[in-house]
ZAZAGU-687476 format. One line per 4 residues: number of its first residue (from 1); for each residue x, y, z of C-alpha. Coordinates in steps of 0.5 Angstrom, whole numbers, m for minus. Layout:
<gulos>
NUM> X,Y,Z | ...;
</gulos>
This chain:
<gulos>
1> m9,m19,3 | m3,m23,1 | 3,m20,m4 | 9,m24,m7;
5> 15,m21,m6 | 22,m22,m10 | 27,m27,m7 | 32,m31,m10;
9> 31,m33,m16 | 23,m33,m15 | 17,m31,m11 | 16,m30,m2;
13> 10,m29,0 | 6,m24,5 | 0,m24,8 | 0,m16,10;
17> m6,m12,13 | m12,m11,9 | m11,m3,9 | m3,m3,6;
21> m2,1,0 | 1,m2,m6 | 5,1,m11 | 8,m2,m18;
25> 11,3,m23 | 8,4,m29 | 2,0,m26 | m2,4,m21;
29> m1,10,m24 | 1,10,m32 | 6,13,m35 | 7,18,m40;
33> 5,17,m47 | 10,14,m51 | 13,15,m58 | 10,13,m63;
37> 15,13,m68 | 20,12,m65 | 26,13,m71 | 23,18,m74;
41> 23,22,m68 | 30,20,m65 | 32,22,m73 | 29,30,m72;
45> 32,31,m65 | 39,29,m69 | 38,32,m75 | 35,38,m70;
49> 40,39,m65 | 39,44,m59 | 45,49,m58 | 50,45,m61;
53> 50,45,m70 | 48,38,m73 | 53,32,m75 | 54,34,m82;
57> 57,41,m80 | 62,38,m75 | 66,33,m79 | 69,31,m86;
61> 73,26,m88 | 80,25,m84 | 74,27,m78 | 76,22,m72;
65> 68,21,m68 | 68,17,m61 | 60,14,m60 | 59,13,m52;
69> 54,8,m50 | 52,6,m43 | 54,m1,m41 | 48,m7,m39;
73> 46,m4,m33 | 40,0,m36 | 37,2,m43 | 33,m4,m45;
77> 35,m10,m50 | 29,m8,m55 | 30,m8,m61 | 27,m1,m62;
81> 31,0,m55 | 35,8,m56 | 42,5,m56 | 40,1,m63;
85> 36,6,m66 | 41,13,m64 | 47,9,m66 | 45,7,m73;
89> 43,15,m75 | 49,18,m72 | 53,13,m76 | 49,14,m82;
93> 50,22,m81 | 57,21,m80 | 58,17,m86 | 54,21,m90;
97> 59,27,m88 | 65,24,m91 | 68,20,m84 | 71,14,m86;
101> 68,8,m82 | 75,6,m80 | 75,13,m76 | 68,11,m72;
105> 70,9,m65 | 64,6,m59 | 66,6,m52 | 62,3,m47;
109> 63,7,m42 | 61,2,m37 | 66,6,m31 | 68,3,m25;
113> 63,m3,m27 | 65,m9,m30 | 66,m9,m37 | 61,m12,m42;
117> 63,m19,m45 | 62,m20,m52 | 55,m22,m52 | 53,m16,m47;
121> 55,m12,m53 | 53,m15,m58 | 45,m16,m54 | 47,m7,m53;
125> 48,m5,m60 | 44,m11,m64 | 47,m15,m70 | 50,m11,m75;
129> 52,m5,m71 | 55,m11,m68 | 59,m14,m74 | 60,m8,m78;
133> 65,m5,m72 | 67,m11,m67 | 71,m16,m71 | 76,m9,m73;
137> 76,m7,m66 | 72,m1,m66 | 68,m3,m60 | 71,m3,m55;
141> 70,m2,m46 | 72,3,m43 | 79,2,m38 | 79,7,m32;
145> 86,4,m31 | 89,4,m38 | 93,9,m37 | 95,9,m45;
149> 89,12,m46 | 87,17,m40 | 88,24,m40 | 90,28,m33;
153> 85,35,m34 | 87,37,m28 | 82,40,m22 | 75,43,m24;
157> 72,49,m21 | 69,44,m15 | 76,41,m14 | 74,34,m17;
161> 80,31,m20 | 78,30,m27 | 82,23,m31 | 78,21,m38;
165> 79,17,m43 | 83,20,m48 | 80,16,m55 | 75,21,m53;
169> 78,27,m51 | 83,27,m58 | 76,26,m62 | 74,32,m66;
173> 66,30,m65 | 65,26,m58 | 58,23,m58 | 54,22,m52;
177> 48,16,m52 | 44,16,m46 | 38,16,m42 | 35,19,m37;
181> 31,15,m32 | 30,17,m26 | 36,15,m22 | 37,15,m14;
185> 45,18,m15 | 42,25,m17 | 36,25,m20 | 38,22,m27;
189> 42,18,m30 | 45,21,m38 | 48,28,m39 | 53,30,m36;
193> 52,24,m31 | 55,20,m37 | 61,23,m39 | 62,24,m31;
197> 62,17,m29 | 62,13,m35 | 68,15,m39 | 73,17,m32;
201> 78,14,m26 | 76,13,m20 | 79,19,m17 | 74,23,m21;
205> 68,18,m18 | 71,19,m11 | 70,26,m12 | 62,25,m11;
209> 61,18,m9 | 63,19,m2 | 60,21,4 | 61,28,5;
213> 57,29,m1 | 52,23,0 | 50,24,6 | 48,31,7;
217> 42,34,7 | 41,35,0 | 42,28,m3 | 35,24,1;
221> 30,25,m2 | 33,25,m9 | 33,31,m12 | 36,34,m18;
225> 39,40,m16 | 43,37,m10 | 52,38,m9 | 53,31,m13;
229> 49,34,m19 | 52,39,m19 | 59,36,m19 | 56,32,m25;
233> 55,37,m29 | 62,42,m26 | 66,35,m29 | 62,34,m36;
237> 63,41,m37 | 71,42,m35 | 71,37,m40 | 68,40,m45;
241> 72,45,m44 | 78,42,m43 | 76,38,m50 | 75,45,m54;
245> 68,42,m56 | 62,40,m53 | 60,33,m52 | 54,31,m57;
249> 48,29,m53 | 42,24,m55 | 38,22,m49 | 32,18,m49;
253> 26,20,m43 | 25,13,m42 | 19,9,m38 | 18,4,m34;
257> 20,m3,m38 | 25,2,m42 | 22,5,m48 | 23,12,m50;
261> 18,17,m48 | 22,23,m52 | 29,24,m54 | 33,30,m54;
265> 40,32,m57 | 44,38,m58 | 48,41,m51 | 49,37,m44;
269> 47,43,m41 | 42,46,m45 | 38,39,m46 | 38,37,m39;
273> 33,41,m36 | 29,39,m42 | 29,32,m42 | 28,32,m34;
277> 22,36,m36 | 18,31,m39 | 21,26,m34 | 19,28,m29;
281> 12,26,m30 | 14,20,m30 | 18,20,m24 | 16,25,m19;
285> 10,21,m18 | 4,25,m13 | 1,19,m11 | 0,18,m3;
289> m4,21,2 | m1,19,7 | 6,19,11 | 8,11,12;
293> 11,8,18 | 13,2,14 | 16,0,8 | 16,m7,4;
297> 19,m10,m1 | 23,m17,m5 | 30,m17,m7 | 32,m22,m13;
301> 39,m25,m13 | 40,m22,m19 | 38,m14,m21 | 41,m8,m23;
305> 48,m9,m22 | 48,m16,m24 | 48,m23,m21 | 49,m23,m13;
309> 47,m16,m12 | 42,m19,m8 | 46,m24,m4 | 53,m19,m3;
313> 51,m16,3 | 54,m9,2 | 50,m8,m5 | 43,m11,0;
317> 44,m6,4 | 45,m1,m2 | 40,m3,m5 | 35,m1,1;
321> 38,5,1 | 36,7,m7 | 29,5,m3 | 29,10,2;
325> 33,16,m2 | 27,15,m7 | 22,15,m3 | 23,19,3;
329> 18,24,1 | 12,19,3 | 15,16,9 | 15,18,17;
333> 21,19,20 | 25,13,22 | 21,9,19 | 22,2,18;
337> 23,m3,12 | 22,m11,11 | 26,m14,5 | 25,m21,3;
341> 33,m23,0 | 35,m30,0 | 42,m28,3 | 46,m35,3;
345> 53,m31,2 | 54,m31,m6 | 58,m25,m6 | 59,m27,m13;
349> 67,m26,m13 | 69,m26,m19 | 64,m21,m21 | 65,m16,m16;
353> 72,m18,m13 | 73,m13,m7 | 67,m13,m4 | 68,m19,1;
357> 74,m16,4 | 70,m9,4 | 65,m13,9 | 71,m16,12;
361> 74,m10,14 | 67,m7,16 | 66,m13,21 | 73,m11,25;
365> 78,m6,27 | 73,m2,31 | 69,0,24 | 63,1,28;
369> 59,5,22 | 59,4,13 | 63,11,13 | 69,9,17;
373> 72,4,12 | 72,9,7 | 79,11,9 | 81,4,6;
377> 79,7,m1 | 86,8,m4 | 89,2,m2 | 84,m3,m4;
381> 83,1,m11 | 91,1,m13 | 91,m7,m10 | 94,m10,m17;
385> 89,m17,m16 | 83,m12,m16 | 86,m8,m21 | 88,m14,m25;
389> 80,m17,m25 | 77,m10,m27 | 82,m10,m33 | 83,m17,m35;
393> 76,m22,m32 | 70,m18,m32 | 70,m16,m25 | 68,m10,m22;
397> 73,m4,m19 | 75,m5,m13 | 73,3,m11 | 66,1,m14;
401> 64,m2,m6 | 67,4,m3 | 62,7,m7 | 55,3,m5;
405> 58,3,2 | 57,12,3 | 50,10,m1 | 48,4,4;
409> 49,8,10 | 44,12,9 | 39,6,11 | 42,7,18;
413> 41,14,17 | 34,15,16 | 31,7,19 | 29,4,25;
417> 31,m2,24 | 32,m6,17 | 29,m12,17 | 31,m19,12;
421> 26,m24,11 | 28,m30,9 | 35,m31,9 | 39,m37,9;
425> 46,m34,12 | 43,m29,17 | 49,m27,19 | 51,m23,13;
429> 46,m19,14 | 46,m18,21 | 53,m16,20 | 51,m10,15;
433> 47,m9,21 | 40,m11,19 | 35,m15,23 | 34,m22,21;
437> 26,m26,21 | 24,m32,18 | 18,m28,15 | 15,m22,13;
441> 10,m24,18 | 15,m25,24 | 18,m19,22 | 12,m14,22;
445> 11,m17,29 | 17,m15,32 | 18,m9,28 | 10,m6,33;
449> 16,m4,38 | 18,2,33 | 12,3,28 | 7,2,34;
453> 1,m5,33 | m3,m2,27 | 2,1,23 | 2,4,16;
457> 5,1,10 | 8,2,4 | 8,m4,m1 | 12,m4,m7;
461> 13,m11,m11 | 17,m11,m17 | 21,m6,m14 | 27,m8,m17;
465> 25,m11,m23 | 23,m5,m27 | 25,3,m28 | 23,5,m21;
469> 20,12,m20 | 21,17,m14 | 14,18,m10 | 11,24,m7;
473> 6,26,m3 | m1,28,m7;
</gulos>
């Protein structure tokens, strides 16, 4: 059969055996039904929160409100997106309760991601909210290196060092706008994952995005009960304990195309299991009738973390690992991955400034596996050049590269071979321990030494163009 897979700015064709099984999120198995009256249902959820008082009982004139919203990485940009629907309702309810407009601050929870540009913020929030709050400096990106706006909360029950956004900490009501969407890091986005990664410091994120957490048996395949997930919850609840108040959390369960299936509002500890129960119906898909020897997919240049993710060698391997984490339940042990990537040496140094240095470190000084370079996390995360590029030049924080190498090694832990197909500069892929071939057909032929002559093949077109699921046995 002929299939097309993402490759750079376009597609690459593959001739695969006719017995190849194909899965496309939202198409092969339809998503659950969408909310029909999105604004009405969102408003109903916000006005009837679970486990916390309604907005009208929490704030009054003089109250300071922070609204924390996710960055451009996920959540959609359509006019009915969760951010564009929920935030105006929350602002309206605050104003009704007497809050003055000047006392409302909107904070993009970019965490260690690069700060979002003015144009991106506008696309996330919509023209109306943007124009009402941007020009008065009431919309900002979180800055995890701005010590004038961070507060050190000590250590939580797991020993994680919790450092959070000071404006959020000091506000009278802190609103988390989140998305319950399948995520290889701890099962789902939203809930306490949102605050524990989005408005913290790299040392806090370094408590869970690290090898000793991510390389445990409870991390792969993805699930909602790993140590990572427990750390997210502990950090978020430690914040609440120190703040003396609960986050007012409004999470939407999203489908393949970032549209709302359900909305839950209230105390994160209570709404997480409710949102997960609904999200499980879309995310954990009992579909496979056999386990597969080979997984085939493609990688565009621009997805998820940004332009260059599909060419930056560390992020290429992280993306391969993400598919292993999601689909491990349907793959045989020591499976083979075949993935198209233009792999042309484009790191996008402006957006991912520390990545080239981390890659070069991996090539030298007795670094045999990715976790060997973890020891440089403190050094590079304190390098002023990279901190300045994160703070002032829309670059990813240097520690982000180290959180990604922890994930990248998972592919090596679970695969007998990883092939990059169509690389223009194949040495970058080989430098990450991946094999290179010119075509899918050549890679599949070479993979016979690992998977045999008639392997069971799982093909995943659009795997990085849609919100992924976690495949399971039927």
